[in-house]
C-alpha positions as CSV (number, residue, x, y, z in Angstrom):
1,X,-22.9,-3.2,-5.6
2,X,-23.9,-4.7,-8.9
3,X,-23.1,-8.2,-9.9
4,X,-20.5,-8.8,-12.7
5,X,-21.9,-8.4,-16.1
6,X,-20.8,-9.8,-19.4
7,X,-19.8,-6.4,-20.6
8,X,-17.2,-5.6,-18.0
9,X,-16.0,-8.8,-16.3
10,X,-16.6,-11.7,-18.7
11,X,-15.0,-10.2,-21.8
12,X,-11.3,-10.9,-22.4
13,X,-9.0,-8.0,-21.9
14,X,-8.3,-5.7,-24.8
15,X,-4.7,-5.6,-25.9
16,X,-3.2,-2.4,-24.8
17,X,-2.1,0.2,-27.3
18,X,-4.3,-1.2,-30.1
19,X,-7.4,0.9,-29.6
20,X,-8.3,3.3,-32.3
21,X,-9.7,6.7,-31.1
22,X,-10.8,7.3,-27.5
23,X,-11.0,4.2,-25.3
24,X,-14.4,3.2,-24.0
25,X,-15.3,4.6,-20.6
26,X,-15.4,2.0,-17.9
27,X,-18.8,1.4,-16.4
28,X,-19.3,3.0,-13.0
29,X,-20.1,-0.4,-11.5
30,X,-16.7,-1.7,-12.6
31,X,-14.9,1.3,-11.1
32,X,-16.9,1.0,-7.9
33,X,-16.2,-2.8,-7.6
34,X,-12.5,-2.3,-8.3
35,X,-12.2,0.5,-5.8
36,X,-14.0,-1.6,-3.1
37,X,-10.9,-3.7,-2.9
38,X,-8.9,-0.8,-1.3
39,X,-11.2,-0.9,1.7
40,X,-9.6,-4.2,2.5
41,X,-6.1,-3.4,1.4
42,X,-6.1,-0.1,3.4
43,X,-7.7,-1.8,6.4
44,X,-5.1,-4.6,6.5
45,X,-2.3,-2.2,6.1
46,X,-3.6,0.1,8.9
47,X,-5.1,-1.9,11.8
48,X,-2.2,-4.3,12.5
49,X,0.3,-1.5,12.2
50,X,-1.7,0.5,14.7
51,X,-2.5,-2.1,17.4
52,X,-0.6,-5.4,16.8
53,X,2.7,-4.5,18.7
54,X,0.6,-3.0,21.5
55,X,-1.5,-6.1,21.6
56,X,1.6,-8.3,21.9
57,X,3.4,-6.2,24.6
58,X,0.4,-5.0,26.8
59,X,-2.0,-7.9,26.5
60,X,0.1,-11.0,25.9
61,X,3.3,-10.1,27.8
62,X,5.6,-10.3,24.8
63,X,8.7,-8.2,25.0
64,X,9.0,-5.2,22.8
65,X,12.0,-6.6,21.0
66,X,10.2,-9.8,20.1
67,X,7.1,-8.0,19.1
68,X,9.1,-5.9,16.7
69,X,10.8,-9.0,15.4
70,X,7.4,-10.6,14.6
71,X,6.3,-7.6,12.5
72,X,9.7,-7.5,10.8
73,X,9.6,-11.2,9.9
74,X,6.2,-10.9,8.4
75,X,7.3,-8.0,6.3
76,X,10.4,-9.9,5.1
77,X,8.1,-12.8,4.2
78,X,6.0,-10.4,2.2
79,X,9.1,-9.4,0.1
80,X,10.1,-13.1,-0.4
81,X,6.7,-14.3,-1.4
82,X,5.8,-11.4,-3.8
83,X,7.6,-12.6,-6.9
84,X,6.2,-16.1,-6.5
85,X,2.6,-15.0,-6.2
86,X,3.2,-12.6,-9.1
87,X,4.2,-15.6,-11.2
88,X,1.3,-17.7,-9.9
89,X,-1.1,-14.8,-11.0
90,X,0.3,-14.8,-14.5
91,X,0.1,-18.6,-14.6
92,X,-3.5,-18.5,-13.5
93,X,-4.3,-16.0,-16.3
94,X,-2.7,-18.2,-18.9
95,X,-4.3,-21.4,-17.7
96,X,-7.9,-20.1,-17.0
97,X,-8.1,-16.7,-18.7
98,X,-8.6,-14.9,-15.4
99,X,-6.6,-13.8,-12.3
100,X,-9.7,-14.4,-10.1
101,X,-8.6,-17.8,-8.8
102,X,-5.6,-16.6,-6.7
103,X,-7.7,-13.6,-5.6
104,X,-10.4,-15.9,-4.2
105,X,-7.8,-17.7,-2.1
106,X,-7.1,-14.4,-0.5
107,X,-10.8,-13.6,-0.2
108,X,-11.4,-16.8,1.9
109,X,-8.1,-17.0,3.8
110,X,-7.4,-13.4,4.8
111,X,-10.4,-12.9,7.1
112,X,-9.8,-16.2,8.9
113,X,-6.1,-15.5,9.4
114,X,-6.8,-12.0,10.5
115,X,-9.2,-13.2,13.3
116,X,-6.6,-15.8,14.4
117,X,-4.0,-13.0,14.9
118,X,-6.1,-11.6,17.7
119,X,-7.5,-14.9,19.0
120,X,-4.7,-16.1,21.2
121,X,-6.3,-18.2,24.0
122,X,-6.0,-16.9,27.5
123,X,-3.4,-18.5,29.7
124,X,-0.7,-19.2,27.1
125,X,2.8,-18.3,27.9
126,X,4.3,-15.2,26.2
127,X,6.6,-17.4,24.1
128,X,3.7,-19.5,22.8
129,X,1.6,-16.4,22.3
130,X,4.3,-14.9,20.2
131,X,4.6,-18.0,18.0
132,X,0.8,-18.1,17.6
133,X,0.7,-14.4,16.4
134,X,3.7,-14.9,14.1
135,X,2.2,-17.9,12.3
136,X,-1.2,-16.2,12.0
137,X,0.4,-12.9,10.8
138,X,2.6,-14.7,8.2
139,X,-0.5,-16.6,7.0
140,X,-2.5,-13.3,6.8
141,X,0.3,-11.6,4.9
142,X,0.4,-14.5,2.4
143,X,-3.4,-14.5,1.8
144,X,-3.3,-10.7,1.5
145,X,-0.6,-11.0,-1.2
146,X,-2.7,-13.7,-3.0
147,X,-5.3,-11.0,-3.5
148,X,-3.2,-7.8,-3.7
149,X,-0.8,-8.8,-6.4
150,X,-3.4,-9.9,-9.0
151,X,-5.5,-6.9,-7.9
152,X,-2.9,-4.3,-8.8
153,X,-2.4,-6.1,-12.2
154,X,-6.1,-5.6,-13.2
155,X,-6.1,-2.0,-14.4
156,X,-4.0,-2.9,-17.4
157,X,-6.6,-5.5,-18.3
158,X,-9.8,-3.5,-17.4
159,X,-9.0,-0.7,-19.8
160,X,-6.3,0.4,-22.3
161,X,-7.3,4.1,-21.8
162,X,-4.5,6.3,-20.5
163,X,-7.0,8.7,-18.7
164,X,-9.4,5.9,-17.8
165,X,-6.7,4.3,-15.7
166,X,-6.2,7.6,-13.8
167,X,-10.0,7.7,-13.2
168,X,-10.0,4.1,-12.0
169,X,-7.0,4.5,-9.7
170,X,-8.3,7.9,-8.3
171,X,-11.3,6.2,-6.9
172,X,-9.1,3.4,-5.5
173,X,-7.1,6.0,-3.6
174,X,-10.3,7.7,-2.3
175,X,-11.5,4.4,-0.9
176,X,-8.0,3.6,0.4
177,X,-8.1,6.9,2.4
178,X,-11.5,6.2,3.8
179,X,-10.3,2.7,4.8
180,X,-7.4,4.2,6.7
181,X,-9.7,6.5,8.6
182,X,-12.3,3.8,9.2
183,X,-10.0,1.1,10.5
184,X,-7.6,3.4,12.2
185,X,-10.3,5.1,14.3
186,X,-13.0,2.4,14.4
187,X,-10.8,-0.6,15.3
188,X,-9.5,0.8,18.6
189,X,-13.0,2.1,19.5
190,X,-14.5,-1.4,19.2
191,X,-11.6,-2.8,21.3
192,X,-12.1,-0.2,24.0
193,X,-15.8,-1.2,24.4
194,X,-14.4,-4.1,26.6
195,X,-12.1,-2.4,29.1
196,X,-12.4,-5.2,31.6
197,X,-11.5,-8.0,29.1
198,X,-8.8,-6.8,26.7
199,X,-8.5,-10.1,24.9
200,X,-12.2,-10.3,24.2
201,X,-12.1,-6.7,23.0
202,X,-9.3,-7.5,20.5
203,X,-11.2,-10.6,19.3
204,X,-14.4,-8.7,18.7
205,X,-12.5,-6.0,16.9
206,X,-10.8,-8.6,14.7
207,X,-14.1,-10.3,13.8
208,X,-15.8,-7.0,12.9
209,X,-12.8,-6.0,10.8
210,X,-12.5,-9.4,9.1
211,X,-16.2,-9.3,8.1
212,X,-15.6,-6.0,6.3
213,X,-12.4,-7.3,4.8
214,X,-14.1,-10.4,3.4
215,X,-17.0,-8.4,1.8
216,X,-14.7,-5.8,0.2
217,X,-12.3,-8.5,-1.1
218,X,-15.1,-10.5,-2.7
219,X,-16.7,-7.5,-4.4
220,X,-13.3,-6.5,-5.9
221,X,-12.6,-10.1,-7.1
222,X,-15.8,-10.0,-9.3
223,X,-14.3,-7.3,-11.5
224,X,-11.4,-9.6,-12.7
225,X,-11.9,-10.1,-16.5
226,X,-12.4,-13.6,-17.9
227,X,-10.7,-14.3,-21.2
228,X,-9.5,-17.3,-23.2
229,X,-6.8,-19.5,-21.7
230,X,-3.5,-19.4,-23.6
231,X,-1.6,-22.2,-21.9
232,X,-2.2,-25.9,-21.3
233,X,-3.0,-27.0,-17.7
234,X,0.4,-28.6,-17.3
235,X,2.4,-25.8,-18.8
236,X,4.5,-23.1,-17.1
237,X,6.8,-23.2,-14.1
238,X,5.9,-25.0,-10.9
239,X,4.1,-23.0,-8.2
240,X,7.2,-22.5,-6.1
241,X,10.1,-22.1,-8.4
242,X,13.2,-19.8,-8.8
243,X,11.8,-19.1,-12.2
244,X,9.5,-16.5,-10.6
245,X,12.5,-14.6,-9.2
246,X,14.3,-14.8,-12.5
247,X,11.2,-13.4,-14.2
248,X,11.1,-10.5,-11.7
249,X,14.7,-9.6,-12.3
250,X,14.2,-9.9,-16.0
251,X,11.2,-7.5,-15.8
252,X,13.4,-5.0,-13.9
253,X,16.2,-5.4,-16.5
254,X,13.9,-5.1,-19.6
255,X,11.7,-2.2,-18.5
256,X,13.5,1.1,-17.8
257,X,10.2,2.9,-17.0
258,X,9.4,0.2,-14.4
259,X,12.8,0.6,-12.8
260,X,12.4,4.4,-12.6
261,X,8.8,4.2,-11.3
262,X,9.6,1.5,-8.7
263,X,12.7,3.4,-7.4
264,X,10.6,6.6,-7.1
265,X,7.8,4.8,-5.3
266,X,10.1,3.0,-2.9
267,X,12.0,6.2,-2.0
268,X,8.7,7.9,-1.3
269,X,7.4,4.9,0.6
270,X,10.4,5.1,2.8
271,X,9.8,8.9,3.4
272,X,6.1,8.5,4.3
273,X,6.8,5.3,6.3
274,X,9.4,7.2,8.3
275,X,6.9,10.0,9.0
276,X,4.1,7.6,10.0
277,X,6.4,5.7,12.3
278,X,7.6,8.9,13.9
279,X,4.1,10.5,14.4
280,X,3.6,9.2,17.9
281,X,7.1,10.3,19.0
282,X,6.4,13.8,17.6
283,X,3.1,14.0,19.4
284,X,4.7,12.8,22.7
285,X,8.1,14.5,22.8
286,X,7.7,17.5,20.5
287,X,4.1,18.5,21.0
288,X,4.1,17.2,24.6
289,X,0.8,15.4,24.1
290,X,0.5,11.7,23.5
291,X,-3.1,12.1,22.3
292,X,-2.0,14.6,19.6
293,X,-1.1,11.7,17.4
294,X,-4.8,11.4,16.5
295,X,-4.9,15.0,15.4
296,X,-1.7,14.5,13.4
297,X,-3.3,11.4,11.8
298,X,-6.5,13.2,10.8
299,X,-4.5,16.2,9.5
300,X,-2.6,13.9,7.2
301,X,-5.4,11.7,5.9
302,X,-8.4,14.1,5.6
303,X,-6.7,16.4,3.0
304,X,-5.7,13.2,1.1
305,X,-9.4,12.2,0.9
306,X,-10.4,15.7,-0.4
307,X,-7.6,16.1,-2.9
308,X,-7.5,12.7,-4.7
309,X,-10.1,13.9,-7.3
310,X,-8.2,17.2,-7.7
311,X,-5.1,15.3,-8.7
312,X,-7.0,13.4,-11.3
313,X,-8.4,16.6,-12.7
314,X,-4.9,18.0,-12.9
315,X,-3.5,14.8,-14.5
316,X,-6.2,14.9,-17.2
317,X,-4.9,18.3,-18.2
318,X,-1.1,18.2,-17.8
319,X,-0.4,14.4,-17.7
320,X,0.4,11.9,-15.0
321,X,4.2,12.4,-14.9
322,X,4.0,16.2,-14.5
323,X,1.2,15.8,-11.9
324,X,3.3,13.2,-10.0
325,X,6.2,15.7,-10.0
326,X,4.0,18.6,-8.7
327,X,2.6,16.4,-5.9
328,X,6.1,15.3,-4.9
329,X,7.4,18.9,-4.9
330,X,4.5,19.9,-2.7
331,X,5.3,17.1,-0.2
332,X,9.0,18.2,-0.3
333,X,8.1,21.8,0.6
334,X,5.9,20.6,3.5
335,X,8.7,18.5,5.0
336,X,11.2,21.3,4.6
337,X,8.8,23.6,6.5
338,X,8.5,21.0,9.3
339,X,12.2,21.4,10.1
340,X,11.1,24.6,11.9
341,X,10.0,22.3,14.7
342,X,13.6,22.4,15.9
343,X,13.2,26.0,16.9
344,X,9.4,26.5,17.3
345,X,7.6,23.3,18.3
346,X,3.8,23.7,18.4
347,X,0.5,22.9,16.8
348,X,1.3,25.0,13.8
349,X,2.8,21.9,12.3
350,X,-0.7,20.7,11.5
351,X,-0.7,23.1,8.5
352,X,2.3,21.6,6.7
353,X,1.2,18.1,7.7
354,X,-2.1,18.8,6.0
355,X,-0.3,20.0,2.9
356,X,1.7,16.8,3.0
357,X,-1.5,14.9,3.2
358,X,-2.9,16.7,0.2
359,X,0.3,15.9,-1.7
360,X,0.2,12.3,-0.5
361,X,-3.0,11.7,-2.5
362,X,-1.3,12.6,-5.7
363,X,1.8,10.6,-4.8
364,X,-0.4,7.5,-4.4
365,X,-2.8,8.1,-7.4
366,X,-0.2,8.9,-10.1
367,X,2.2,5.9,-9.7
368,X,-0.7,3.5,-9.3
369,X,-2.1,4.9,-12.5
370,X,1.3,4.8,-14.2
371,X,2.0,1.2,-13.3
372,X,-0.6,-0.3,-15.7
373,X,0.9,2.0,-18.4
374,X,4.3,0.4,-17.8
375,X,2.7,-3.1,-18.0
376,X,1.0,-2.2,-21.3
377,X,4.2,-0.7,-22.7
378,X,6.1,-3.8,-21.8
379,X,3.5,-6.1,-23.4
380,X,3.4,-4.0,-26.6
381,X,7.2,-4.2,-26.9
382,X,7.5,-7.9,-26.2
383,X,4.4,-8.9,-28.1
384,X,3.4,-11.1,-25.1
385,X,0.0,-9.7,-24.3
386,X,-0.4,-9.1,-20.5
387,X,1.6,-12.2,-19.6
388,X,4.0,-10.4,-17.2
389,X,1.5,-8.1,-15.4
390,X,1.6,-10.5,-12.4
391,X,5.4,-10.5,-12.4
392,X,5.4,-6.7,-12.4
393,X,2.8,-6.7,-9.6
394,X,4.8,-9.1,-7.5
395,X,8.0,-7.1,-7.8
396,X,6.1,-3.8,-7.2
397,X,4.4,-5.2,-4.0
398,X,7.8,-6.5,-2.7
399,X,9.4,-3.1,-3.3
400,X,6.5,-1.2,-1.7
401,X,6.6,-3.4,1.4
402,X,10.3,-3.0,1.7
403,X,10.1,0.7,1.4
404,X,7.5,1.1,4.1
405,X,9.2,-1.4,6.4
406,X,12.5,0.4,6.2
407,X,10.8,3.6,7.4
408,X,10.4,2.0,10.9
409,X,13.9,0.6,10.7
410,X,15.3,4.0,9.9
411,X,13.5,5.6,12.7
412,X,14.8,3.0,15.2
413,X,18.4,3.7,14.0
414,X,17.9,7.5,14.4
415,X,16.5,7.0,17.9
416,X,19.4,4.7,18.9
417,X,22.0,7.1,17.5
418,X,20.6,10.2,19.3
419,X,20.3,8.6,22.7
420,X,16.6,8.0,23.0
421,X,15.6,6.7,26.5
422,X,13.2,3.7,26.5
423,X,10.7,3.2,29.3
424,X,8.0,0.9,30.6
425,X,4.4,1.7,31.5
426,X,3.9,4.2,34.4
427,X,7.5,5.2,34.4
428,X,8.3,8.8,33.4
429,X,11.5,9.6,31.7
430,X,13.1,12.7,30.3
431,X,14.5,12.6,26.8
432,X,17.9,14.3,26.0
433,X,17.7,17.2,23.6
434,X,19.6,15.2,21.0
435,X,16.8,12.5,21.0
436,X,14.1,15.2,20.5
437,X,16.1,16.7,17.7
438,X,16.5,13.3,16.1
439,X,12.7,12.7,16.2
440,X,12.2,16.1,14.6
441,X,14.7,15.5,11.8
442,X,13.3,12.0,11.2
443,X,9.9,13.6,10.6
444,X,11.2,16.4,8.4
445,X,14.7,16.6,7.1
446,X,15.2,12.9,6.3
447,X,11.9,12.6,4.4
448,X,12.8,15.8,2.5
449,X,16.1,14.3,1.4
450,X,14.3,11.1,0.3
451,X,11.8,13.2,-1.7
452,X,14.7,14.9,-3.4
453,X,16.2,11.6,-4.4
454,X,12.8,10.4,-5.7
455,X,12.5,13.4,-7.9
456,X,15.8,12.5,-9.4
457,X,14.7,9.0,-10.2
458,X,11.4,10.2,-11.6
459,X,13.3,12.3,-14.2
460,X,14.3,9.1,-15.9
461,X,10.7,8.0,-16.4
462,X,9.9,8.9,-20.1
463,X,6.6,7.2,-20.9
464,X,3.9,9.6,-22.2
465,X,0.3,9.2,-23.2
466,X,1.3,8.8,-26.9
467,X,3.5,5.9,-25.9
468,X,0.5,4.1,-24.4
469,X,-2.3,5.3,-26.7
470,X,-1.0,6.1,-30.2
471,X,-4.3,7.6,-31.1
472,X,-4.0,10.3,-28.4
473,X,-1.9,12.6,-30.7
474,X,-4.6,12.7,-33.3
475,X,-7.4,13.7,-30.9
476,X,-8.1,17.3,-30.2
């Protein structure tokens, strides 16, 4: 990757909505460096979700209930800390002219905390091991947010171009999809190279993953623009202050497009989180093959990788909102078709799962490209520059985390309500028909209903290209 240049990372951000004519095209190096950050964000979201609970229960002797509680507490902490870090990001921009400071804290801290999550010393009791992992996971989540929240605020500062943001975020989604495949498949493979020493296998896996995380985080941090400070060093709220939460609530109150976009994204996050959490159960109890989860995983992610550029091409011609609606409708159709598993379970479901994966790329690219438009629109209305981009980013990250976390919670409630029979290793159980039906509906009907609700909230999003780039209407 190229090093930051004065043309694309040292210049202050251009105020959105003020450009005359077509916005300058972002240099390919800037797009590549920004997209590199999603190798880390996708990896951190994927690998702990895939192996952490199993590491706790099958290597450290922690009960499943406590292991689930550890993951839940870390997610709750994510939601709590989001608005604070968003405020810190805006404060750093005002004091130094750049968001890079908080990002660098994440660059340094996340790889270290990630290794510590899987570095529990042998011989510790399950209770002490659980506390070790909880503390390390909460630290990792905090450092991740220190990078992630400024990171998602950058597109509104890197370019004021409506279509350039779509281009920028399309490549982010491409790299994000590659990260899911790389960490989701590669991490367990590294672990399994040490079958006679599971703890060592997890540690080597974590070290390899952390090295990749650190490199991608640092590359992405170099693209953060450097501008002129607008606030004295002693100005602004304290680092940990209720002001940040009030600012987050004020952003939700003031920006109707933000409320509509966030509600849509959270509902869709809940739908996809529910399906991801249920994939292993579908493989085991509907397809009668525990190993089929890998096939389901690839069927969902591979089409997303291929179709991300396609959604950008469509958006450049019909607009982001319409493209987002098309992708959401396609996902809805796929989930409705999956209801057929109730009568005809079988590998045919890979086809609608693949369609859902293709749609998922659009459902990720479009809202990510629309969020900086919302930030710019808010800045133009308030006359406050980009001062609230971090606040928007903090609230967005908290909402995204809550939506995905509730997917697992919803699945657990469905399993409990339908009589799912739990088991321990090497014990074979038979699930009641109601539980298998519950798994099927959690993977199909419930996500379909959530997608319908998200299409309703998306109808209230009214920003168009002309609202973001007034010159767009005068161009051919």
